[in-house]
PDB file with one MODEL, atoms N, CA, C and O in Angstrom:
MODEL        1
ATOM      1  N   UNK A   1      -8.839  21.661 -13.701  1.00  0.00           N
ATOM      2  CA  UNK A   1      -7.555  21.639 -13.059  1.00  0.00           C
ATOM      3  C   UNK A   1      -7.623  20.720 -11.850  1.00  0.00           C
ATOM      4  O   UNK A   1      -8.187  21.078 -10.816  1.00  0.00           O
ATOM      5  N   UNK A   2      -7.068  19.579 -11.983  1.00  0.00           N
ATOM      6  CA  UNK A   2      -7.028  18.634 -10.878  1.00  0.00           C
ATOM      7  C   UNK A   2      -5.737  18.872 -10.111  1.00  0.00           C
ATOM      8  O   UNK A   2      -4.701  18.285 -10.423  1.00  0.00           O
ATOM      9  N   UNK A   3      -5.804  19.715  -9.131  1.00  0.00           N
ATOM     10  CA  UNK A   3      -4.633  20.053  -8.337  1.00  0.00           C
ATOM     11  C   UNK A   3      -4.840  19.569  -6.913  1.00  0.00           C
ATOM     12  O   UNK A   3      -5.970  19.452  -6.437  1.00  0.00           O
ATOM     13  N   UNK A   4      -3.765  19.297  -6.261  1.00  0.00           N
ATOM     14  CA  UNK A   4      -3.817  18.839  -4.878  1.00  0.00           C
ATOM     15  C   UNK A   4      -3.909  19.998  -3.889  1.00  0.00           C
ATOM     16  O   UNK A   4      -4.206  19.791  -2.713  1.00  0.00           O
ATOM     17  N   UNK A   5      -3.657  21.197  -4.357  1.00  0.00           N
ATOM     18  CA  UNK A   5      -3.670  22.333  -3.452  1.00  0.00           C
ATOM     19  C   UNK A   5      -5.080  22.639  -2.975  1.00  0.00           C
ATOM     20  O   UNK A   5      -6.054  22.357  -3.674  1.00  0.00           O
ATOM     21  N   UNK A   6      -5.186  23.201  -1.817  1.00  0.00           N
ATOM     22  CA  UNK A   6      -6.470  23.550  -1.230  1.00  0.00           C
ATOM     23  C   UNK A   6      -6.606  25.072  -1.206  1.00  0.00           C
ATOM     24  O   UNK A   6      -5.621  25.801  -1.096  1.00  0.00           O
ATOM     25  N   UNK A   7      -7.836  25.524  -1.310  1.00  0.00           N
ATOM     26  CA  UNK A   7      -8.089  26.957  -1.274  1.00  0.00           C
ATOM     27  C   UNK A   7      -8.437  27.431   0.126  1.00  0.00           C
ATOM     28  O   UNK A   7      -8.756  28.604   0.322  1.00  0.00           O
ATOM     29  N   UNK A   8      -8.380  26.553   1.080  1.00  0.00           N
ATOM     30  CA  UNK A   8      -8.720  26.932   2.441  1.00  0.00           C
ATOM     31  C   UNK A   8      -7.720  27.950   2.951  1.00  0.00           C
ATOM     32  O   UNK A   8      -6.510  27.750   2.851  1.00  0.00           O
ATOM     33  N   UNK A   9      -8.224  29.033   3.495  1.00  0.00           N
ATOM     34  CA  UNK A   9      -7.339  30.071   3.982  1.00  0.00           C
ATOM     35  C   UNK A   9      -7.512  30.287   5.482  1.00  0.00           C
ATOM     36  O   UNK A   9      -7.122  31.322   6.022  1.00  0.00           O
ATOM     37  N   UNK A  10      -8.091  29.317   6.131  1.00  0.00           N
ATOM     38  CA  UNK A  10      -8.222  29.378   7.580  1.00  0.00           C
ATOM     39  C   UNK A  10      -7.586  28.152   8.198  1.00  0.00           C
ATOM     40  O   UNK A  10      -7.626  27.066   7.620  1.00  0.00           O
ATOM     41  N   UNK A  11      -7.004  28.319   9.362  1.00  0.00           N
ATOM     42  CA  UNK A  11      -6.498  27.128  10.038  1.00  0.00           C
ATOM     43  C   UNK A  11      -7.649  26.463  10.789  1.00  0.00           C
ATOM     44  O   UNK A  11      -8.727  27.043  10.915  1.00  0.00           O
ATOM     45  N   UNK A  12      -7.425  25.273  11.277  1.00  0.00           N
ATOM     46  CA  UNK A  12      -8.502  24.479  11.865  1.00  0.00           C
ATOM     47  C   UNK A  12      -9.152  25.145  13.070  1.00  0.00           C
ATOM     48  O   UNK A  12     -10.364  25.021  13.245  1.00  0.00           O
ATOM     49  N   UNK A  13      -8.397  25.842  13.899  1.00  0.00           N
ATOM     50  CA  UNK A  13      -8.973  26.471  15.080  1.00  0.00           C
ATOM     51  C   UNK A  13      -9.956  27.578  14.714  1.00  0.00           C
ATOM     52  O   UNK A  13     -10.934  27.800  15.429  1.00  0.00           O
ATOM     53  N   UNK A  14      -9.709  28.267  13.618  1.00  0.00           N
ATOM     54  CA  UNK A  14     -10.635  29.315  13.189  1.00  0.00           C
ATOM     55  C   UNK A  14     -11.848  28.733  12.471  1.00  0.00           C
ATOM     56  O   UNK A  14     -12.910  29.355  12.455  1.00  0.00           O
ATOM     57  N   UNK A  15     -11.707  27.564  11.883  1.00  0.00           N
ATOM     58  CA  UNK A  15     -12.812  26.959  11.151  1.00  0.00           C
ATOM     59  C   UNK A  15     -13.990  26.664  12.052  1.00  0.00           C
ATOM     60  O   UNK A  15     -15.124  26.609  11.576  1.00  0.00           O
ATOM     61  N   UNK A  16     -13.758  26.473  13.341  1.00  0.00           N
ATOM     62  CA  UNK A  16     -14.837  26.214  14.298  1.00  0.00           C
ATOM     63  C   UNK A  16     -15.797  27.390  14.351  1.00  0.00           C
ATOM     64  O   UNK A  16     -16.988  27.203  14.600  1.00  0.00           O
ATOM     65  N   UNK A  17     -15.301  28.589  14.123  1.00  0.00           N
ATOM     66  CA  UNK A  17     -16.115  29.793  14.200  1.00  0.00           C
ATOM     67  C   UNK A  17     -17.022  29.998  12.987  1.00  0.00           C
ATOM     68  O   UNK A  17     -17.841  30.917  12.984  1.00  0.00           O
ATOM     69  N   UNK A  18     -16.894  29.169  11.969  1.00  0.00           N
ATOM     70  CA  UNK A  18     -17.637  29.370  10.727  1.00  0.00           C
ATOM     71  C   UNK A  18     -19.145  29.365  10.936  1.00  0.00           C
ATOM     72  O   UNK A  18     -19.853  30.145  10.299  1.00  0.00           O
ATOM     73  N   UNK A  19     -19.644  28.511  11.807  1.00  0.00           N
ATOM     74  CA  UNK A  19     -21.086  28.431  12.016  1.00  0.00           C
ATOM     75  C   UNK A  19     -21.660  29.730  12.560  1.00  0.00           C
ATOM     76  O   UNK A  19     -22.842  30.011  12.365  1.00  0.00           O
ATOM     77  N   UNK A  20     -20.856  30.512  13.229  1.00  0.00           N
ATOM     78  CA  UNK A  20     -21.313  31.792  13.785  1.00  0.00           C
ATOM     79  C   UNK A  20     -21.285  32.918  12.761  1.00  0.00           C
ATOM     80  O   UNK A  20     -21.724  34.028  13.060  1.00  0.00           O
ATOM     81  N   UNK A  21     -20.778  32.654  11.561  1.00  0.00           N
ATOM     82  CA  UNK A  21     -20.594  33.693  10.554  1.00  0.00           C
ATOM     83  C   UNK A  21     -21.310  33.371   9.253  1.00  0.00           C
ATOM     84  O   UNK A  21     -20.842  33.765   8.185  1.00  0.00           O
ATOM     85  N   UNK A  22     -22.411  32.679   9.312  1.00  0.00           N
ATOM     86  CA  UNK A  22     -23.148  32.329   8.095  1.00  0.00           C
ATOM     87  C   UNK A  22     -24.042  33.508   7.725  1.00  0.00           C
ATOM     88  O   UNK A  22     -25.160  33.634   8.225  1.00  0.00           O
ATOM     89  N   UNK A  23     -23.532  34.374   6.839  1.00  0.00           N
ATOM     90  CA  UNK A  23     -24.235  35.591   6.442  1.00  0.00           C
ATOM     91  C   UNK A  23     -24.824  35.456   5.043  1.00  0.00           C
ATOM     92  O   UNK A  23     -24.945  36.451   4.328  1.00  0.00           O
ATOM     93  N   UNK A  24     -25.184  34.268   4.650  1.00  0.00           N
ATOM     94  CA  UNK A  24     -25.643  34.003   3.296  1.00  0.00           C
ATOM     95  C   UNK A  24     -26.728  32.942   3.307  1.00  0.00           C
ATOM     96  O   UNK A  24     -26.935  32.240   4.297  1.00  0.00           O
ATOM     97  N   UNK A  25     -27.408  32.845   2.187  1.00  0.00           N
ATOM     98  CA  UNK A  25     -28.363  31.770   1.943  1.00  0.00           C
ATOM     99  C   UNK A  25     -28.013  31.182   0.592  1.00  0.00           C
ATOM    100  O   UNK A  25     -27.909  31.904  -0.399  1.00  0.00           O
ATOM    101  N   UNK A  26     -27.831  29.877   0.553  1.00  0.00           N
ATOM    102  CA  UNK A  26     -27.447  29.231  -0.698  1.00  0.00           C
ATOM    103  C   UNK A  26     -28.684  28.769  -1.440  1.00  0.00           C
ATOM    104  O   UNK A  26     -29.522  28.049  -0.896  1.00  0.00           O
ATOM    105  N   UNK A  27     -28.785  29.192  -2.686  1.00  0.00           N
ATOM    106  CA  UNK A  27     -29.827  28.722  -3.588  1.00  0.00           C
ATOM    107  C   UNK A  27     -29.202  27.571  -4.382  1.00  0.00           C
ATOM    108  O   UNK A  27     -28.494  27.798  -5.363  1.00  0.00           O
ATOM    109  N   UNK A  28     -29.467  26.346  -3.954  1.00  0.00           N
ATOM    110  CA  UNK A  28     -28.791  25.198  -4.547  1.00  0.00           C
ATOM    111  C   UNK A  28     -29.159  24.980  -6.007  1.00  0.00           C
ATOM    112  O   UNK A  28     -28.342  24.472  -6.775  1.00  0.00           O
ATOM    113  N   UNK A  29     -30.355  25.347  -6.402  1.00  0.00           N
ATOM    114  CA  UNK A  29     -30.692  25.216  -7.825  1.00  0.00           C
ATOM    115  C   UNK A  29     -29.857  26.194  -8.648  1.00  0.00           C
ATOM    116  O   UNK A  29     -29.477  25.879  -9.776  1.00  0.00           O
ATOM    117  N   UNK A  30     -29.566  27.376  -8.101  1.00  0.00           N
ATOM    118  CA  UNK A  30     -28.699  28.328  -8.792  1.00  0.00           C
ATOM    119  C   UNK A  30     -27.270  27.807  -8.873  1.00  0.00           C
ATOM    120  O   UNK A  30     -26.602  27.982  -9.893  1.00  0.00           O
ATOM    121  N   UNK A  31     -26.801  27.173  -7.810  1.00  0.00           N
ATOM    122  CA  UNK A  31     -25.461  26.578  -7.824  1.00  0.00           C
ATOM    123  C   UNK A  31     -25.378  25.523  -8.921  1.00  0.00           C
ATOM    124  O   UNK A  31     -24.405  25.478  -9.673  1.00  0.00           O
ATOM    125  N   UNK A  32     -26.405  24.668  -9.011  1.00  0.00           N
ATOM    126  CA  UNK A  32     -26.424  23.625 -10.039  1.00  0.00           C
ATOM    127  C   UNK A  32     -26.439  24.218 -11.444  1.00  0.00           C
ATOM    128  O   UNK A  32     -25.732  23.743 -12.332  1.00  0.00           O
ATOM    129  N   UNK A  33     -27.242  25.249 -11.640  1.00  0.00           N
ATOM    130  CA  UNK A  33     -27.335  25.897 -12.958  1.00  0.00           C
ATOM    131  C   UNK A  33     -25.976  26.502 -13.336  1.00  0.00           C
ATOM    132  O   UNK A  33     -25.497  26.308 -14.453  1.00  0.00           O
ATOM    133  N   UNK A  34     -25.367  27.227 -12.410  1.00  0.00           N
ATOM    134  CA  UNK A  34     -24.067  27.866 -12.690  1.00  0.00           C
ATOM    135  C   UNK A  34     -22.982  26.816 -12.946  1.00  0.00           C
ATOM    136  O   UNK A  34     -22.131  27.003 -13.815  1.00  0.00           O
ATOM    137  N   UNK A  35     -23.013  25.725 -12.199  1.00  0.00           N
ATOM    138  CA  UNK A  35     -22.001  24.700 -12.412  1.00  0.00           C
ATOM    139  C   UNK A  35     -22.249  23.962 -13.726  1.00  0.00           C
ATOM    140  O   UNK A  35     -21.298  23.582 -14.409  1.00  0.00           O
ATOM    141  N   UNK A  36     -23.514  23.756 -14.086  1.00  0.00           N
ATOM    142  CA  UNK A  36     -23.826  23.135 -15.382  1.00  0.00           C
ATOM    143  C   UNK A  36     -23.325  24.018 -16.521  1.00  0.00           C
ATOM    144  O   UNK A  36     -22.825  23.513 -17.526  1.00  0.00           O
ATOM    145  N   UNK A  37     -23.458  25.335 -16.365  1.00  0.00           N
ATOM    146  CA  UNK A  37     -22.925  26.265 -17.364  1.00  0.00           C
ATOM    147  C   UNK A  37     -21.404  26.141 -17.455  1.00  0.00           C
ATOM    148  O   UNK A  37     -20.828  26.200 -18.542  1.00  0.00           O
ATOM    149  N   UNK A  38     -20.771  25.970 -16.307  1.00  0.00           N
ATOM    150  CA  UNK A  38     -19.317  25.794 -16.281  1.00  0.00           C
ATOM    151  C   UNK A  38     -18.923  24.499 -16.997  1.00  0.00           C
ATOM    152  O   UNK A  38     -17.969  24.474 -17.773  1.00  0.00           O
ATOM    153  N   UNK A  39     -19.662  23.436 -16.729  1.00  0.00           N
ATOM    154  CA  UNK A  39     -19.398  22.164 -17.400  1.00  0.00           C
ATOM    155  C   UNK A  39     -19.560  22.292 -18.904  1.00  0.00           C
ATOM    156  O   UNK A  39     -18.759  21.758 -19.671  1.00  0.00           O
ATOM    157  N   UNK A  40     -20.593  22.998 -19.319  1.00  0.00           N
ATOM    158  CA  UNK A  40     -20.848  23.193 -20.752  1.00  0.00           C
ATOM    159  C   UNK A  40     -19.741  24.032 -21.390  1.00  0.00           C
ATOM    160  O   UNK A  40     -19.300  23.741 -22.502  1.00  0.00           O
ATOM    161  N   UNK A  41     -19.300  25.059 -20.693  1.00  0.00           N
ATOM    162  CA  UNK A  41     -18.248  25.927 -21.229  1.00  0.00           C
ATOM    163  C   UNK A  41     -16.937  25.179 -21.455  1.00  0.00           C
ATOM    164  O   UNK A  41     -16.187  25.483 -22.382  1.00  0.00           O
ATOM    165  N   UNK A  42     -16.678  24.213 -20.607  1.00  0.00           N
ATOM    166  CA  UNK A  42     -15.415  23.485 -20.686  1.00  0.00           C
ATOM    167  C   UNK A  42     -15.594  22.043 -21.145  1.00  0.00           C
ATOM    168  O   UNK A  42     -14.769  21.185 -20.832  1.00  0.00           O
ATOM    169  N   UNK A  43     -16.665  21.772 -21.884  1.00  0.00           N
ATOM    170  CA  UNK A  43     -16.925  20.393 -22.294  1.00  0.00           C
ATOM    171  C   UNK A  43     -15.813  19.831 -23.180  1.00  0.00           C
ATOM    172  O   UNK A  43     -15.595  18.620 -23.194  1.00  0.00           O
ATOM    173  N   UNK A  44     -15.118  20.678 -23.907  1.00  0.00           N
ATOM    174  CA  UNK A  44     -14.014  20.221 -24.747  1.00  0.00           C
ATOM    175  C   UNK A  44     -12.706  20.103 -23.970  1.00  0.00           C
ATOM    176  O   UNK A  44     -11.736  19.522 -24.455  1.00  0.00           O
ATOM    177  N   UNK A  45     -12.691  20.659 -22.760  1.00  0.00           N
ATOM    178  CA  UNK A  45     -11.500  20.609 -21.915  1.00  0.00           C
ATOM    179  C   UNK A  45     -11.908  20.283 -20.475  1.00  0.00           C
ATOM    180  O   UNK A  45     -11.746  21.122 -19.588  1.00  0.00           O
ATOM    181  N   UNK A  46     -12.432  19.085 -20.232  1.00  0.00           N
ATOM    182  CA  UNK A  46     -12.914  18.750 -18.882  1.00  0.00           C
ATOM    183  C   UNK A  46     -11.823  18.783 -17.812  1.00  0.00           C
ATOM    184  O   UNK A  46     -12.127  18.873 -16.622  1.00  0.00           O
ATOM    185  N   UNK A  47     -10.575  18.711 -18.219  1.00  0.00           N
ATOM    186  CA  UNK A  47      -9.483  18.763 -17.246  1.00  0.00           C
ATOM    187  C   UNK A  47      -9.376  20.141 -16.580  1.00  0.00           C
ATOM    188  O   UNK A  47      -8.706  20.282 -15.557  1.00  0.00           O
ATOM    189  N   UNK A  48     -10.028  21.146 -17.149  1.00  0.00           N
ATOM    190  CA  UNK A  48      -9.984  22.500 -16.589  1.00  0.00           C
ATOM    191  C   UNK A  48     -11.069  22.747 -15.538  1.00  0.00           C
ATOM    192  O   UNK A  48     -11.074  23.788 -14.882  1.00  0.00           O
ATOM    193  N   UNK A  49     -11.977  21.800 -15.381  1.00  0.00           N
ATOM    194  CA  UNK A  49     -13.065  21.962 -14.417  1.00  0.00           C
ATOM    195  C   UNK A  49     -12.553  21.603 -13.028  1.00  0.00           C
ATOM    196  O   UNK A  49     -12.015  20.517 -12.810  1.00  0.00           O
ATOM    197  N   UNK A  50     -12.728  22.522 -12.103  1.00  0.00           N
ATOM    198  CA  UNK A  50     -12.252  22.326 -10.738  1.00  0.00           C
ATOM    199  C   UNK A  50     -13.346  22.774  -9.770  1.00  0.00           C
ATOM    200  O   UNK A  50     -13.691  23.954  -9.715  1.00  0.00           O
ATOM    201  N   UNK A  51     -13.881  21.830  -9.015  1.00  0.00           N
ATOM    202  CA  UNK A  51     -14.977  22.125  -8.087  1.00  0.00           C
ATOM    203  C   UNK A  51     -14.541  23.122  -7.019  1.00  0.00           C
ATOM    204  O   UNK A  51     -15.304  24.018  -6.661  1.00  0.00           O
ATOM    205  N   UNK A  52     -13.335  22.975  -6.515  1.00  0.00           N
ATOM    206  CA  UNK A  52     -12.872  23.896  -5.474  1.00  0.00           C
ATOM    207  C   UNK A  52     -12.760  25.322  -5.996  1.00  0.00           C
ATOM    208  O   UNK A  52     -13.169  26.268  -5.322  1.00  0.00           O
ATOM    209  N   UNK A  53     -12.213  25.474  -7.180  1.00  0.00           N
ATOM    210  CA  UNK A  53     -12.085  26.818  -7.757  1.00  0.00           C
ATOM    211  C   UNK A  53     -13.462  27.422  -8.031  1.00  0.00           C
ATOM    212  O   UNK A  53     -13.697  28.597  -7.748  1.00  0.00           O
ATOM    213  N   UNK A  54     -14.374  26.613  -8.586  1.00  0.00           N
ATOM    214  CA  UNK A  54     -15.730  27.096  -8.840  1.00  0.00           C
ATOM    215  C   UNK A  54     -16.388  27.530  -7.531  1.00  0.00           C
ATOM    216  O   UNK A  54     -16.998  28.597  -7.461  1.00  0.00           O
ATOM    217  N   UNK A  55     -16.262  26.699  -6.498  1.00  0.00           N
ATOM    218  CA  UNK A  55     -16.881  26.998  -5.200  1.00  0.00           C
ATOM    219  C   UNK A  55     -16.331  28.281  -4.597  1.00  0.00           C
ATOM    220  O   UNK A  55     -17.079  29.092  -4.052  1.00  0.00           O
ATOM    221  N   UNK A  56     -15.025  28.456  -4.699  1.00  0.00           N
ATOM    222  CA  UNK A  56     -14.395  29.668  -4.187  1.00  0.00           C
ATOM    223  C   UNK A  56     -14.921  30.896  -4.932  1.00  0.00           C
ATOM    224  O   UNK A  56     -15.292  31.893  -4.312  1.00  0.00           O
ATOM    225  N   UNK A  57     -14.950  30.819  -6.267  1.00  0.00           N
ATOM    226  CA  UNK A  57     -15.436  31.943  -7.068  1.00  0.00           C
ATOM    227  C   UNK A  57     -16.905  32.234  -6.795  1.00  0.00           C
ATOM    228  O   UNK A  57     -17.307  33.395  -6.729  1.00  0.00           O
ATOM    229  N   UNK A  58     -17.708  31.188  -6.637  1.00  0.00           N
ATOM    230  CA  UNK A  58     -19.136  31.376  -6.354  1.00  0.00           C
ATOM    231  C   UNK A  58     -19.311  32.092  -5.015  1.00  0.00           C
ATOM    232  O   UNK A  58     -20.107  33.025  -4.901  1.00  0.00           O
ATOM    233  N   UNK A  59     -18.574  31.656  -4.020  1.00  0.00           N
ATOM    234  CA  UNK A  59     -18.669  32.267  -2.695  1.00  0.00           C
ATOM    235  C   UNK A  59     -18.228  33.727  -2.709  1.00  0.00           C
ATOM    236  O   UNK A  59     -18.924  34.593  -2.180  1.00  0.00           O
ATOM    237  N   UNK A  60     -17.080  33.998  -3.309  1.00  0.00           N
ATOM    238  CA  UNK A  60     -16.602  35.377  -3.362  1.00  0.00           C
ATOM    239  C   UNK A  60     -17.534  36.254  -4.187  1.00  0.00           C
ATOM    240  O   UNK A  60     -17.787  37.405  -3.830  1.00  0.00           O
ATOM    241  N   UNK A  61     -18.043  35.714  -5.288  1.00  0.00           N
ATOM    242  CA  UNK A  61     -18.986  36.471  -6.116  1.00  0.00           C
ATOM    243  C   UNK A  61     -20.265  36.811  -5.379  1.00  0.00           C
ATOM    244  O   UNK A  61     -20.773  37.928  -5.484  1.00  0.00           O
ATOM    245  N   UNK A  62     -20.784  35.848  -4.633  1.00  0.00           N
ATOM    246  CA  UNK A  62     -22.004  36.081  -3.851  1.00  0.00           C
ATOM    247  C   UNK A  62     -21.768  37.180  -2.821  1.00  0.00           C
ATOM    248  O   UNK A  62     -22.560  38.115  -2.704  1.00  0.00           O
ATOM    249  N   UNK A  63     -20.690  37.062  -2.089  1.00  0.00           N
ATOM    250  CA  UNK A  63     -20.413  38.042  -1.040  1.00  0.00           C
ATOM    251  C   UNK A  63     -20.138  39.431  -1.615  1.00  0.00           C
ATOM    252  O   UNK A  63     -20.559  40.439  -1.047  1.00  0.00           O
ATOM    253  N   UNK A  64     -19.438  39.476  -2.732  1.00  0.00           N
ATOM    254  CA  UNK A  64     -19.170  40.762  -3.378  1.00  0.00           C
ATOM    255  C   UNK A  64     -20.467  41.403  -3.859  1.00  0.00           C
ATOM    256  O   UNK A  64     -20.684  42.599  -3.663  1.00  0.00           O
ATOM    257  N   UNK A  65     -21.328  40.606  -4.489  1.00  0.00           N
ATOM    258  CA  UNK A  65     -22.586  41.127  -5.036  1.00  0.00           C
ATOM    259  C   UNK A  65     -23.528  41.627  -3.945  1.00  0.00           C
ATOM    260  O   UNK A  65     -24.335  42.528  -4.173  1.00  0.00           O
ATOM    261  N   UNK A  66     -23.417  41.040  -2.775  1.00  0.00           N
ATOM    262  CA  UNK A  66     -24.309  41.404  -1.674  1.00  0.00           C
ATOM    263  C   UNK A  66     -23.631  42.290  -0.631  1.00  0.00           C
ATOM    264  O   UNK A  66     -24.152  42.467   0.470  1.00  0.00           O
ATOM    265  N   UNK A  67     -22.469  42.847  -0.978  1.00  0.00           N
ATOM    266  CA  UNK A  67     -21.729  43.755  -0.097  1.00  0.00           C
ATOM    267  C   UNK A  67     -21.493  43.175   1.297  1.00  0.00           C
ATOM    268  O   UNK A  67     -21.638  43.865   2.306  1.00  0.00           O
ATOM    269  N   UNK A  68     -21.128  41.900   1.334  1.00  0.00           N
ATOM    270  CA  UNK A  68     -20.807  41.236   2.593  1.00  0.00           C
ATOM    271  C   UNK A  68     -19.295  41.054   2.627  1.00  0.00           C
ATOM    272  O   UNK A  68     -18.724  40.377   1.773  1.00  0.00           O
ATOM    273  N   UNK A  69     -18.663  41.654   3.602  1.00  0.00           N
ATOM    274  CA  UNK A  69     -17.213  41.564   3.709  1.00  0.00           C
ATOM    275  C   UNK A  69     -16.851  40.829   5.001  1.00  0.00           C
ATOM    276  O   UNK A  69     -16.422  41.437   5.982  1.00  0.00           O
ATOM    277  N   UNK A  70     -17.032  39.523   4.977  1.00  0.00           N
ATOM    278  CA  UNK A  70     -16.736  38.700   6.139  1.00  0.00           C
ATOM    279  C   UNK A  70     -15.991  37.452   5.691  1.00  0.00           C
ATOM    280  O   UNK A  70     -16.559  36.598   5.011  1.00  0.00           O
ATOM    281  N   UNK A  71     -14.747  37.344   6.062  1.00  0.00           N
ATOM    282  CA  UNK A  71     -13.884  36.246   5.641  1.00  0.00           C
ATOM    283  C   UNK A  71     -14.431  34.884   6.069  1.00  0.00           C
ATOM    284  O   UNK A  71     -14.373  33.921   5.305  1.00  0.00           O
ATOM    285  N   UNK A  72     -14.960  34.804   7.283  1.00  0.00           N
ATOM    286  CA  UNK A  72     -15.477  33.537   7.792  1.00  0.00           C
ATOM    287  C   UNK A  72     -16.727  33.096   7.042  1.00  0.00           C
ATOM    288  O   UNK A  72     -16.916  31.907   6.789  1.00  0.00           O
ATOM    289  N   UNK A  73     -17.572  34.044   6.690  1.00  0.00           N
ATOM    290  CA  UNK A  73     -18.775  33.724   5.925  1.00  0.00           C
ATOM    291  C   UNK A  73     -18.405  33.213   4.539  1.00  0.00           C
ATOM    292  O   UNK A  73     -19.010  32.264   4.039  1.00  0.00           O
ATOM    293  N   UNK A  74     -17.413  33.843   3.920  1.00  0.00           N
ATOM    294  CA  UNK A  74     -16.947  33.385   2.607  1.00  0.00           C
ATOM    295  C   UNK A  74     -16.425  31.958   2.681  1.00  0.00           C
ATOM    296  O   UNK A  74     -16.718  31.136   1.813  1.00  0.00           O
ATOM    297  N   UNK A  75     -15.656  31.669   3.713  1.00  0.00           N
ATOM    298  CA  UNK A  75     -15.095  30.330   3.885  1.00  0.00           C
ATOM    299  C   UNK A  75     -16.203  29.306   4.147  1.00  0.00           C
ATOM    300  O   UNK A  75     -16.174  28.204   3.600  1.00  0.00           O
ATOM    301  N   UNK A  76     -17.167  29.669   4.973  1.00  0.00           N
ATOM    302  CA  UNK A  76     -18.265  28.748   5.273  1.00  0.00           C
ATOM    303  C   UNK A  76     -19.065  28.429   4.012  1.00  0.00           C
ATOM    304  O   UNK A  76     -19.430  27.275   3.785  1.00  0.00           O
ATOM    305  N   UNK A  77     -19.336  29.432   3.201  1.00  0.00           N
ATOM    306  CA  UNK A  77     -20.082  29.211   1.967  1.00  0.00           C
ATOM    307  C   UNK A  77     -19.261  28.369   0.993  1.00  0.00           C
ATOM    308  O   UNK A  77     -19.798  27.469   0.347  1.00  0.00           O
ATOM    309  N   UNK A  78     -17.983  28.652   0.885  1.00  0.00           N
ATOM    310  CA  UNK A  78     -17.097  27.865   0.037  1.00  0.00           C
ATOM    311  C   UNK A  78     -17.169  26.386   0.416  1.00  0.00           C
ATOM    312  O   UNK A  78     -17.295  25.527  -0.457  1.00  0.00           O
ATOM    313  N   UNK A  79     -17.090  26.092   1.692  1.00  0.00           N
ATOM    314  CA  UNK A  79     -17.125  24.708   2.166  1.00  0.00           C
ATOM    315  C   UNK A  79     -18.463  24.057   1.841  1.00  0.00           C
ATOM    316  O   UNK A  79     -18.500  22.909   1.399  1.00  0.00           O
ATOM    317  N   UNK A  80     -19.556  24.774   2.054  1.00  0.00           N
ATOM    318  CA  UNK A  80     -20.888  24.214   1.770  1.00  0.00           C
ATOM    319  C   UNK A  80     -21.095  23.943   0.281  1.00  0.00           C
ATOM    320  O   UNK A  80     -21.590  22.880  -0.094  1.00  0.00           O
ATOM    321  N   UNK A  81     -20.721  24.896  -0.563  1.00  0.00           N
ATOM    322  CA  UNK A  81     -20.902  24.730  -2.011  1.00  0.00           C
ATOM    323  C   UNK A  81     -20.027  23.590  -2.516  1.00  0.00           C
ATOM    324  O   UNK A  81     -20.481  22.763  -3.306  1.00  0.00           O
ATOM    325  N   UNK A  82     -18.781  23.540  -2.070  1.00  0.00           N
ATOM    326  CA  UNK A  82     -17.866  22.478  -2.491  1.00  0.00           C
ATOM    327  C   UNK A  82     -18.397  21.112  -2.078  1.00  0.00           C
ATOM    328  O   UNK A  82     -18.369  20.168  -2.868  1.00  0.00           O
ATOM    329  N   UNK A  83     -18.875  21.004  -0.858  1.00  0.00           N
ATOM    330  CA  UNK A  83     -19.421  19.743  -0.372  1.00  0.00           C
ATOM    331  C   UNK A  83     -20.646  19.328  -1.178  1.00  0.00           C
ATOM    332  O   UNK A  83     -20.795  18.159  -1.535  1.00  0.00           O
ATOM    333  N   UNK A  84     -21.513  20.278  -1.459  1.00  0.00           N
ATOM    334  CA  UNK A  84     -22.709  20.001  -2.238  1.00  0.00           C
ATOM    335  C   UNK A  84     -22.359  19.500  -3.638  1.00  0.00           C
ATOM    336  O   UNK A  84     -22.914  18.501  -4.097  1.00  0.00           O
ATOM    337  N   UNK A  85     -21.455  20.180  -4.308  1.00  0.00           N
ATOM    338  CA  UNK A  85     -21.079  19.796  -5.660  1.00  0.00           C
ATOM    339  C   UNK A  85     -20.347  18.454  -5.694  1.00  0.00           C
ATOM    340  O   UNK A  85     -20.509  17.686  -6.641  1.00  0.00           O
ATOM    341  N   UNK A  86     -19.550  18.171  -4.676  1.00  0.00           N
ATOM    342  CA  UNK A  86     -18.862  16.885  -4.628  1.00  0.00           C
ATOM    343  C   UNK A  86     -19.842  15.722  -4.490  1.00  0.00           C
ATOM    344  O   UNK A  86     -19.529  14.595  -4.874  1.00  0.00           O
ATOM    345  N   UNK A  87     -21.023  15.995  -3.943  1.00  0.00           N
ATOM    346  CA  UNK A  87     -22.023  14.946  -3.770  1.00  0.00           C
ATOM    347  C   UNK A  87     -23.004  14.808  -4.927  1.00  0.00           C
ATOM    348  O   UNK A  87     -23.811  13.879  -4.940  1.00  0.00           O
ATOM    349  N   UNK A  88     -22.949  15.722  -5.903  1.00  0.00           N
ATOM    350  CA  UNK A  88     -23.840  15.626  -7.056  1.00  0.00           C
ATOM    351  C   UNK A  88     -23.373  14.546  -8.009  1.00  0.00           C
ATOM    352  O   UNK A  88     -22.171  14.335  -8.173  1.00  0.00           O
ATOM    353  N   UNK A  89     -24.308  13.866  -8.633  1.00  0.00           N
ATOM    354  CA  UNK A  89     -23.966  12.816  -9.602  1.00  0.00           C
ATOM    355  C   UNK A  89     -23.366  13.406 -10.872  1.00  0.00           C
ATOM    356  O   UNK A  89     -22.571  12.737 -11.530  1.00  0.00           O
ATOM    357  N   UNK A  90     -23.720  14.638 -11.238  1.00  0.00           N
ATOM    358  CA  UNK A  90     -23.209  15.237 -12.471  1.00  0.00           C
ATOM    359  C   UNK A  90     -21.723  15.567 -12.364  1.00  0.00           C
ATOM    360  O   UNK A  90     -21.082  15.873 -13.369  1.00  0.00           O
ATOM    361  N   UNK A  91     -21.174  15.507 -11.157  1.00  0.00           N
ATOM    362  CA  UNK A  91     -19.761  15.828 -10.963  1.00  0.00           C
ATOM    363  C   UNK A  91     -18.885  14.593 -10.933  1.00  0.00           C
ATOM    364  O   UNK A  91     -17.666  14.704 -10.808  1.00  0.00           O
ATOM    365  N   UNK A  92     -19.478  13.428 -11.045  1.00  0.00           N
ATOM    366  CA  UNK A  92     -18.706  12.192 -10.885  1.00  0.00           C
ATOM    367  C   UNK A  92     -17.728  11.979 -12.007  1.00  0.00           C
ATOM    368  O   UNK A  92     -17.005  10.983 -12.015  1.00  0.00           O
TER     369      UNK A  92
ENDMDL
END
């Protein structure tokens, strides 16, 4: 889904606080594996692949699985995962 909408749910003034709310550790090899699985699942419909949606789901899933209920931490992880995936060659 190539949409122009953003999943950001914080305004810019609150985004500054994200560094103080990093309650997670990102396993980048796990992110790559999960995203590769997503690519494989939608190989017949590549238009349905959306890095922002994947990043949001990965962040919320991580926080849910680890019983972390912090909106800022979720947003910070979303931004990091999205940035990482946007820089991978497999996403080009």
